[in-house]
C-alpha positions in Angstrom: 50.9 -33.1 8.4 47.1 -33.6 7.0 45.9 -30.3 5.1 42.1 -30.3 6.0 41.7 -27.2 3.9 39.0 -28.2 1.3 39.7 -28.2 -2.4 37.8 -26.1 -4.7 35.6 -28.9 -5.7 34.4 -29.6 -2.3 34.2 -26.0 -1.2 32.0 -25.1 -4.1 30.0 -28.2 -3.9 29.4 -27.3 0.0 28.7 -23.7 -1.0 26.2 -24.7 -3.4 24.3 -27.2 -1.1 24.1 -24.6 1.5 22.4 -22.0 -0.8 20.1 -24.8 -2.2 19.2 -25.6 1.2 18.7 -22.3 2.7 15.6 -21.1 3.9 13.0 -19.0 1.9 13.9 -15.5 1.8 10.7 -14.1 3.2 7.5 -15.7 4.4 5.6 -17.5 1.6 8.4 -16.8 -1.0 10.0 -19.7 -3.0 13.5 -21.0 -2.2 16.5 -19.2 -4.1 17.1 -20.9 -7.4 19.9 -23.0 -7.6 21.4 -20.8 -10.6 21.2 -17.7 -8.5 22.9 -19.5 -5.7 25.8 -20.4 -7.9 26.1 -17.0 -9.3 26.3 -15.6 -5.9 29.0 -18.0 -5.1 30.9 -17.1 -8.1 30.5 -13.5 -7.8 31.9 -13.6 -4.2 34.8 -15.6 -5.4 35.5 -13.1 -7.9 35.3 -10.2 -5.7 37.5 -11.9 -3.5 40.0 -12.5 -6.0 40.0 -16.2 -6.1 39.5 -15.7 -10.0 41.8 -12.9 -10.9 40.9 -10.2 -13.4 42.1 -11.2 -16.6 42.1 -14.9 -15.7 39.7 -17.6 -16.8 36.8 -19.5 -14.9 37.5 -23.3 -14.9 35.7 -25.2 -17.9 32.1 -25.5 -18.0 32.2 -29.2 -17.3 34.5 -28.5 -14.1 32.2 -26.1 -12.8 29.0 -28.4 -13.4 31.0 -31.0 -11.3 32.0 -28.5 -8.6 28.6 -27.5 -7.9 26.8 -30.8 -8.8 24.8 -28.9 -11.4 23.4 -29.2 -14.9 25.0 -27.3 -17.6 21.6 -25.4 -18.2 21.9 -24.2 -14.4 25.5 -23.3 -14.7 25.0 -21.2 -17.9 22.3 -19.4 -16.3 24.4 -18.5 -13.4 27.2 -17.5 -16.0 24.8 -15.6 -18.0 24.0 -13.4 -14.7 27.5 -12.8 -14.0 28.1 -11.7 -17.7 25.1 -9.3 -17.6 26.7 -7.6 -14.7 30.0 -7.1 -16.5 32.0 -9.3 -14.4 32.4 -12.1 -17.2 32.7 -12.3 -20.9 32.7 -15.4 -22.7 35.1 -15.7 -25.9 34.8 -18.3 -28.4 37.8 -20.5 -28.3 39.4 -18.7 -25.2 37.0 -19.5 -22.5 35.2 -17.4 -19.7 37.2 -14.6 -18.8 37.1 -12.3 -15.7 36.6 -8.7 -16.5 36.2 -7.0 -13.2 35.6 -7.6 -9.3 32.7 -5.9 -8.7 29.4 -5.2 -10.4 30.0 -2.0 -12.6 26.6 -0.5 -12.2 25.6 -1.1 -15.8 24.5 -4.3 -17.6 26.3 -6.0 -20.4 24.6 -7.8 -23.0 27.0 -10.2 -24.9 26.0 -11.9 -28.1 27.5 -14.6 -30.3 24.7 -16.4 -31.7 21.0 -16.2 -31.9 20.3 -18.2 -28.8 22.4 -15.8 -26.6 19.9 -13.0 -27.7 16.8 -15.2 -27.0 18.1 -16.3 -23.6 18.9 -12.6 -22.6 15.3 -11.6 -23.7 13.9 -14.3 -21.4 16.1 -13.3 -18.2 14.5 -9.8 -18.3 11.4 -9.0 -16.3 9.0 -6.7 -17.9 6.3 -4.1 -16.2 3.7 -3.3 -18.7 2.4 0.3 -18.5 0.2 0.6 -21.4 -1.4 -1.9 -24.3 -3.6 -0.5 -26.9 -4.4 -0.8 -30.8 -2.7 2.3 -32.8 -2.6 3.1 -36.4 0.5 3.8 -38.0 1.5 7.5 -38.0 4.4 9.4 -39.5 6.6 8.6 -36.7 6.3 5.0 -36.9 6.6 4.4 -40.5 10.3 3.7 -40.3 10.3 1.8 -37.3 7.6 -0.3 -38.5 8.3 -0.4 -42.1 4.7 -0.4 -42.7 2.4 2.1 -44.5 0.7 5.0 -42.6 -3.0 3.8 -41.3 -2.3 0.4 -40.8 -3.2 -1.3 -37.5 -0.8 -2.5 -34.9 -1.1 -3.2 -31.3 1.5 -1.2 -29.0 2.6 -2.3 -25.7 4.7 0.0 -23.4 6.7 -1.4 -20.5 9.6 -0.9 -18.1 12.4 -3.4 -18.2 14.2 -4.8 -15.0 17.2 -6.9 -14.6 18.4 -8.9 -11.6 20.5 -6.9 -9.4 19.3 -3.5 -10.4 17.2 -1.3 -8.2 15.7 0.9 -10.8 14.2 0.1 -14.3 17.0 -0.2 -16.7 15.1 0.4 -19.9 12.1 1.7 -21.5 10.3 -0.8 -24.1 8.0 -0.2 -26.9 6.7 -3.3 -28.7 4.5 -3.4 -31.6 2.5 -6.6 -32.6 1.5 -7.0 -36.4 -2.3 -6.9 -36.8 -2.3 -10.4 -38.5 -1.2 -12.0 -35.0 -3.3 -11.0 -32.3 -2.5 -13.8 -30.3 1.0 -12.1 -29.7 -0.4 -9.3 -27.6 0.6 -11.1 -24.3 4.1 -11.3 -25.5 5.5 -9.1 -22.5 3.4 -11.1 -20.1 4.4 -14.5 -20.9 5.1 -16.0 -17.6 8.3 -18.0 -18.2 8.2 -19.1 -21.5 11.0 -18.1 -23.9 10.3 -15.3 -26.2 11.1 -17.6 -29.6 9.0 -20.4 -28.1 6.1 -18.3 -27.3 6.2 -16.6 -30.7 6.3 -19.9 -32.6 3.7 -21.3 -30.7 1.4 -18.5 -31.4 2.0 -18.0 -35.1 2.8 -21.7 -36.0 5.8 -20.6 -37.6 9.6 -20.4 -36.8 11.4 -17.2 -35.9 14.5 -17.5 -38.3 15.7 -13.9 -38.1 16.2 -11.1 -35.6 17.2 -7.7 -37.2 18.9 -5.5 -34.7 19.5 -1.5 -35.2 21.3 0.4 -32.8 21.2 4.2 -32.3 21.6 7.1 -29.9 19.0 9.9 -28.9 18.1 12.2 -26.1 15.4 10.5 -24.1 11.9 12.1 -24.2 10.4 13.4 -21.0 7.9 10.4 -20.6 11.0 7.9 -21.0 13.1 10.0 -18.7 10.7 10.2 -15.7 9.9 6.4 -16.1 13.8 5.6 -16.0 14.5 8.2 -13.3 16.9 10.5 -15.4 16.6 14.1 -16.6 14.6 14.8 -19.8 17.1 14.7 -22.9 19.6 12.5 -20.9 21.5 10.5 -23.6 19.7 7.2 -24.4 21.1 4.0 -26.3 18.3 2.4 -28.3 18.0 -1.3 -29.5 15.6 -2.0 -32.3 14.7 -5.5 -33.1 12.5 -6.9 -35.6 11.4 -10.5 -35.3 10.7 -12.3 -38.9 9.3 -15.5 -39.4 10.2 -18.3 -41.7 7.7 -16.5 -44.4 9.6 -13.3 -44.3 6.8 -11.4 -42.3 7.6 -9.2 -39.6 5.5 -10.1 -36.7 7.0 -8.3 -33.9 9.0 -5.0 -33.7 10.5 -3.8 -30.2 12.4 -0.6 -29.3 14.4 -1.0 -26.0 16.0 2.5 -24.8 18.4 2.6 -22.1 20.1 5.7 -20.3 23.6 5.3 -21.9 25.2 4.5 -18.6 23.3 1.5 -17.8 23.8 -0.4 -21.0 27.2 -2.1 -22.7 26.5 -4.0 -25.7 29.3 -6.8 -26.6 29.3 -9.1 -29.7 32.0 -11.7 -30.7 32.3 -12.5 -34.2 34.6 -15.4 -35.1 35.8 -16.7 -38.7 34.9 -20.4 -39.2 
């Protein structure tokens, strides 16, 4: 007897086509992006147990063939699944399923600088404040700058896909010598490193990161919908150009339950 049940390749291609040809979500809105349709299909498959916890997704090229999608589109879908804590990408081991359901927190998994830059690209930032400042006692260590020097400070809330509320409170400081970077949090779809390099005419070759914990200040807590002094997880990043100058500093503050940071290092 002939088995009419479609194989994985046929099923995924059909689902991907259905999502990509689906009507707009609301009047006047654009169609669902292809990577988002693939993300939803894979998330449904993981939830249904088609890819069990502890198991692996098919290789990247196989998934591209299943969905009739480019590697870039497929990677964007995998990135969303990784952010939601469903998957972990492990060099040499493939893409492993960690859990069946979204955990309510977001996982940032870094194995190389492009992973960091792509993560920043996928975040949506709501700018609350932008103004010139002079470095005070509280900013000297963060900016590694002398008191009284001029910087431009931006304050924003970070939103990630799938989150009902802001997931982070962001402070960004632009060096006085690079006023063209003041639009860094409102740069449209431009990737962060491309935006910086275009504005300053130099490559970004180093990103320094520091991690710490602190109680959230009243203003930060209110913006994030938690109580003052709620435990916070802080990531400070300093973006250095090829000349060694720090052109941008960011401090991203998460309620501790909303952020998981995963880094995979391997020996060559």
